[in-house]
N, C-alpha and C positions, 0 to 999 in steps of 0.2 A: 858263312857264303858258299854257294851252290858250286858242286864242282859239275861242270856241264860231262865230264869223259865218267863218272858214275851215274850222270841223269841217262846218259847217252845207252851205256850199260843195260842198265834198269830196263831202258825202252826197247832194246835187244832180245833182252834176257825172254821180257811178255811177249814179243812177237816171237818168239823162236817156239815159246810154250803152246802158243794158239797154232802155229803150224805143225809141229809135234803132235799136237792131240787131233791134228783134221787127217795127219799120215794115220798114227794110230787107230784114228775108228776107220776111217777106209778099208786098213788091213782087215781090223775085228768083221768088217762086212762082207769083203770077199773072202772070208777065212786063210786070210794070208799071214805070214809072221812079220813082223815088224821089223824084223832084221834084216829081211828081202828086199828092204827099200831103202835106198840112199837119198840123203837128202844135202844137194848141192846148192849153195848159197851164189846168186848170181850179183855180185857185188859191185855191177857197173856203173859208173859213174858217182860210189861212193869213195872215198878216202881209204887210204891204207891202213887210218885209225882205226875203222870201224872192222876192217879185216881182222887187225890186231884182238880185237874188242870178241868178235866174233868164234876166234881161236880159243880165246879164253872161258867161253863159255861152252866150249865141246865140240865146236863145228869144225869137221875135217875134210871140208871137202868145198871148195869156190871155185866160180866159172866168171869169165870176161868174154865179152864180143867185140873188141876192141883192142889191136895190137897196142898202139901210141897209147891207150891206157894202160894196158895189162902188165907189159913188160915192165915199168919204172916200180908197177907197183907190186909186181912180184917179187920185184931186187928188193925192194924194201921190207920185203916181210920173208925175206928169204932164210930167217931165222925161224918159222916157224913149221910144226908138224902139219902140212895142208899138201893135199893133190889139188892141182891148177888143171881147170879143163877151160877149152876155149870153145866158144860154144857159138862166135859168129860169122858169118858169111867174112871166107879168108882169101887173102889176093897171092899168088906165087910169092910175089915179090917178101913177102910178109913172112914166109915159111922159116928163114933161118933162125928170126926173130921168136916166134913163138914157140917153134921148137927148142928154144933157149929157159924155158918157163914150164909147160905144159906137159902135162901125163898123158892127156888126151883132148884129142879134137874133134868136136862131135860133128865138125862140119863138111869133112870131104863129102865131094858129088862134082870129081871130073879126073880124068886120068891123069892134068897135066899139075894138076896139084898134087897128086898121087907121089910123082917123080920128084917135084921143088921139096916135097916134107922129106923125102926117102933120101935125096942128097943133103939136107940139112941136117937129120937126125945123126945118117953115117958120118957126117964129119965131126959131129957132137960125139959123138960114142954114145949116144942114148935110142934107145926105143920106146916110139910114143903109141900108145893105142888112140886107133882110127875107129869111129863111126862114121857109118855111110848115110850121109843127110839124104830122107827120103820123103819128095814132095808129091803130097797125097791131090796136089791139085795139077799137077803135069801130066799130060799125057805121054803117050811112046816118042822118047825122041827127045821130049821137051826138057826145061828147066823149069823150077817153081820158080812162083814171085818172088820168095824169100828164100831161093836158093834151095839147091837140093836137087835131087834123080828122080826119073820116074819110075813107079817099081818095079817095071820089068827090067831097068838097067841096072839093078843093086849087085847081081850076082855077079854080074862083069867087073865091077868097081872093086866090090869085096875080094876078086880073086887078084888084083891087079893088087891091093895092097895087102896080102897076105904072103905075096911074091915079092912084093919089096922090101929091098935091106934098109933095117931100122925101124920099120914099123910095124903093127901088129892087129890083125882085124878083130875089134871087139865087140861089135856090132852094129846097131842102128839107132836111127835117132827122128825124132819129127816135130815138128809145129805144126799144131791143129790148125788147120787150113782157112784163109779168108771169103773164100772161091771154090767153085767146082762140087761137086757130089756131097763131100764130108762138110761141106759150111757150115760151121753152127750145129754141127754135130760133132763135138771130141770124143764122144767115148764108143762111134762109128770108126772114126780116124785112129782113134788107140787099138781099137781089135783089129783093122786093119794092118795098122804095124806089127801087132802080134802074129799075123800068119805070114808077113814077109819077114820075122824076125825067126819065125818054126822053121821055114823055106832055108832062111838062111844057115841054120846050126845044122842043116842036112848033111853042109857041104863043110862048113868051119864050125865044129861041136863046140868050140869055145866062144865063139861069140854072141856070147850070153847079154852082154850089157841093150838095157832097151830103154832109152832115156826119150820121155814122153812128160807131158803135163808140166803145165807152170802155174803162179800163183791162182789162176783164176779157175782151173779146171783139173788141180791135182789129183782128185780123188776118182774122175774120170780114168785118169792114168791107173791108177792104183787097182782101179777096177778090174780095167785090162788085163794088168799083168806087169808094168812097169818098173825094170828095176832100179831107177834111178828117176826123181822129180827136180826142176831146174827153178828155185823157187826165188825170187829177188824182192819185188815189192812188198809180201805179206811179211818177209822179215825187216827189209831195211828203212821201209816205206816209201811214199811217191816220189818216184825219180825227178829231181832236176831237169827241167828242161835241157836238151844242147844246142850251144850254137853253134 
C-alpha cells in the first residue's frame, strides 16, 4: 500500500536537493561561501504536515505571508526547531498575532507598523528582527505596488525600528519589481538593494540581512550578494489557487 506521507517526503527531498544545487552553483559562480546564503522556505498555502516534513529534511527557516494561515500553522509546529519569517504585507491590527510566532518580519514599510510591532513585542516580552521592505518601483514619498518604501525612506524607517522597544533592525528586503526601471531586470534590482544595504550598514552595522530572490530569480539574488533567499514553489510545488 502506498504511503502518501512517504511519497510527499520524497518529493520534497528531491525538490530541496534541486534548490540546494541551484544555490550552491550560484555561490560558486559568484565566489561566495554556501554558508553565507540562508534558504527560507515559503510554506504559504501548504499544510503544517508539509512544514513537519521539511523540518525532518533539515529545513530550519520557514516563511508565511498571511497571518490567518500562519498563526495556527506556527502553533501546530511549535515543537519544531524552526525560525519563522513573516514576509507579506502586514496590517497593524495583525501585529500582536504575528509577534507571537515570527522571529523576523521582512515587510516593515511604515512608521505606524513599527509602533504596532513594538507595542506587541514589548507586551509579549520578545525581541523581533525587522527588515525594511524596499520598493524599487516607488518614487520618493510613495509606496510600492506590492508594499515597501522608496529607497530614500529606508534610513528614517530603520532608525525608528532601531529606537523601538522590542524590535531590532536586521536589514532590508525587496521583491523584484514588475514596473518601473527595474522591471524584468532582477539582477539590476538586487544590485540596487545591495547598495541600499551598504548605506544602511554605515549607521546600523549589524543590519546585514539582505532578503531577496525567489524561485524564479534566486541565482540573480545570490550573485548580487543576498544573504537570504525566499523559495516556495521550487520546493513545495505550484500553489493551489487561493479562494
